[in-house]
C-alpha positions in Angstrom: -17.2 -18.8 -2.3 -15.7 -21.5 -0.1 -16.2 -21.5 3.6 -13.4 -19.6 5.4 -10.8 -21.6 7.2 -8.5 -20.8 10.1 -4.9 -19.7 9.3 -2.4 -20.6 12.0 0.1 -18.0 10.7 -2.4 -15.1 10.8 -3.1 -12.4 13.4 -6.1 -10.1 12.8 -6.1 -6.6 14.2 -9.0 -4.2 14.3 -7.9 -0.5 14.2 -9.9 1.4 16.7 -7.8 4.4 17.6 -9.1 7.0 15.2 -10.6 10.3 16.2 -14.0 9.8 14.3 -14.3 13.6 13.7 -16.8 13.4 10.8 -18.9 10.8 12.6 -18.9 12.7 15.9 -18.7 9.5 17.9 -16.5 6.5 18.2 -17.2 4.5 15.1 -16.2 1.2 16.7 -19.4 1.3 18.8 -21.8 2.2 16.1 -24.6 -0.3 16.0 -25.2 -2.1 12.7 -27.9 -4.9 12.7 -28.1 -4.5 16.5 -24.4 -5.0 17.3 -21.3 -2.7 17.5 -19.3 -2.8 14.3 -16.2 -3.8 16.2 -18.0 -6.8 17.7 -19.0 -7.9 14.2 -15.4 -7.5 12.9 -14.0 -9.5 15.8 -16.5 -12.3 15.2 -15.6 -12.4 11.5 -11.9 -12.4 12.3 -12.3 -15.3 14.7 -13.5 -17.4 11.8 -10.0 -16.9 10.2 -7.7 -17.0 13.2 -7.5 -17.6 17.0 -5.3 -14.5 17.4 -7.4 -11.3 17.3 -6.4 -8.0 18.7 -7.7 -4.4 18.9 -5.3 -1.6 18.2 -6.2 1.4 20.4 -4.3 3.7 22.7 -7.0 3.7 25.4 -7.8 0.0 26.2 -10.6 0.6 28.7 -13.5 1.0 26.3 -12.5 -2.2 24.5 -12.0 -4.6 27.4 -15.6 -5.9 27.2 -14.8 -7.4 23.8 -12.5 -10.1 25.3 -9.5 -9.7 23.0 -6.1 -8.1 23.8 -5.8 -4.4 23.2 -2.5 -3.2 21.8 -1.1 0.3 21.9 1.1 2.1 19.4 4.8 2.0 20.0 4.9 5.2 17.9 1.8 7.1 19.0 0.4 9.8 16.8 1.4 8.1 13.5 -2.1 6.8 12.6 -2.8 3.4 11.1 0.8 2.9 10.1 1.7 2.8 13.8 -1.2 0.4 14.4 0.2 -2.0 11.8 3.6 -1.7 13.4 2.2 -2.4 16.9 0.3 -5.4 15.4 3.6 -7.0 14.2 5.3 -6.2 17.5 2.4 -8.0 19.4 2.6 -11.3 17.5 5.1 -13.8 16.2 2.8 -14.7 13.3 3.9 -14.1 9.7 0.7 -12.3 8.5 -1.5 -9.5 9.8 -5.0 -8.9 8.6 -5.6 -5.2 9.3 -9.2 -4.1 9.5 -10.5 -0.5 10.1 -13.2 -0.5 12.7 -15.8 1.1 10.4 -16.2 -1.8 7.8 -19.8 -3.0 8.3 -19.7 -5.4 5.3 -16.4 -7.2 6.1 -17.1 -10.9 6.0 -14.7 -13.8 6.7 -15.7 -15.5 3.4 -14.1 -12.8 1.3 -11.4 -11.7 3.8 -10.1 -15.2 3.5 -9.4 -14.6 -0.1 -6.9 -11.9 0.9 -5.2 -14.3 3.2 -5.2 -17.1 0.7 -3.4 -14.9 -1.9 -0.7 -13.7 0.5 2.1 -15.8 -1.0 4.3 -14.7 -2.8 3.3 -11.1 -2.0 4.4 -8.9 0.9 0.9 -7.4 1.0 -2.5 -8.0 -0.6 -4.5 -4.7 -0.7 -8.0 -4.5 -2.3 -8.7 -2.0 -5.1 -12.2 -1.0 -6.0 -13.3 -0.4 -9.6 -12.8 3.4 -9.2 -9.1 2.8 -8.6 -9.2 3.5 -4.8 -7.0 1.2 -2.7 -8.0 0.0 0.7 -4.9 -0.5 2.9 -7.1 -0.6 6.1 -8.7 -3.8 4.9 -5.6 -5.8 3.8 -3.2 -8.5 4.6 0.5 -7.7 5.3 3.4 -10.0 5.7 6.2 -9.5 8.3 8.5 -8.6 5.4 6.9 -5.2 5.4 8.3 -4.4 8.9 11.6 -2.8 7.9 9.8 -0.4 5.5 7.2 0.4 8.2 9.9 1.2 10.6 11.8 3.4 8.2 8.7 5.4 7.4 7.8 5.8 11.1 11.3 7.1 11.8 11.0 9.5 8.9 7.6 10.7 9.9 6.0 9.4 6.7 2.6 8.1 7.9 0.7 7.4 4.7 -0.1 3.7 4.6 0.6 3.2 0.9 3.9 5.0 1.1 5.4 1.8 2.6 5.2 0.4 -0.9 7.4 3.1 -2.3 10.1 0.6 -1.3 10.6 -1.2 -4.6 11.7 -4.4 -2.9 8.2 -5.0 -1.6 5.8 -6.9 -3.7 2.1 -5.8 -3.5 -0.9 -7.5 -5.0 -3.4 -4.7 -5.7 -6.4 -7.0 -5.8 -9.4 -5.9 -7.9 -12.5 -6.7 -6.0 -14.0 -8.8 -8.8 -10.8 -10.9 -9.0 -11.0 -11.5 -5.3 -14.6 -12.6 -5.4 -16.1 -9.7 -3.6 -17.8 -6.4 -4.5 -16.7 -2.8 -4.2 -19.5 -2.2 -1.7 -18.0 -4.8 0.6 -15.2 -2.3 1.3 -17.6 0.6 2.1 -16.7 2.3 5.4 -18.7 4.5 7.7 -17.3 8.0 8.1 -20.5 10.1 8.5 -24.0 9.7 9.8 -25.1 9.7 6.1 -22.8 6.7 5.4 -24.5 4.9 8.4 -28.0 5.7 7.1 -27.1 4.1 3.7 -25.7 1.0 5.4 
């Protein structure tokens, strides 16, 4: 896999506003290889863009990471509201959306998602078991009208945005993108962390 390059039309946003009920603690601060997951994600994102943000409704815990913290314009609507806030916070054409619990996210394979963005409105990985991963994906600004419609209608499911047949989505099989299913593994429970 080629070295990642910086993309001037990309903003990367780490979603850190979740409740972490199953984990019992804020997943963004879980240590993996001696560093908080969120710190590792920020470092990987900085290899792809100079515009990195954290999406969280309480900015105070995230100030030490040295990147802007954005709040939802539509609070209580989950990751969909985070993606909407991401587009509202930037003029850039693409947003790389990353959940804060992805310990194996690496710029080398995330760059593949960005590189494939045209002509698609979104590039969303799909693992071999058929599961899609919209919280580790690239979205184009052309998704914004559908995002806003869903938020107004109270439809919060990330993939429901693509019920709009005018949007073109590349459901990227991991193997075709040059990465493994395990690269998309997230940490939801202490057991997940132990297997990391």
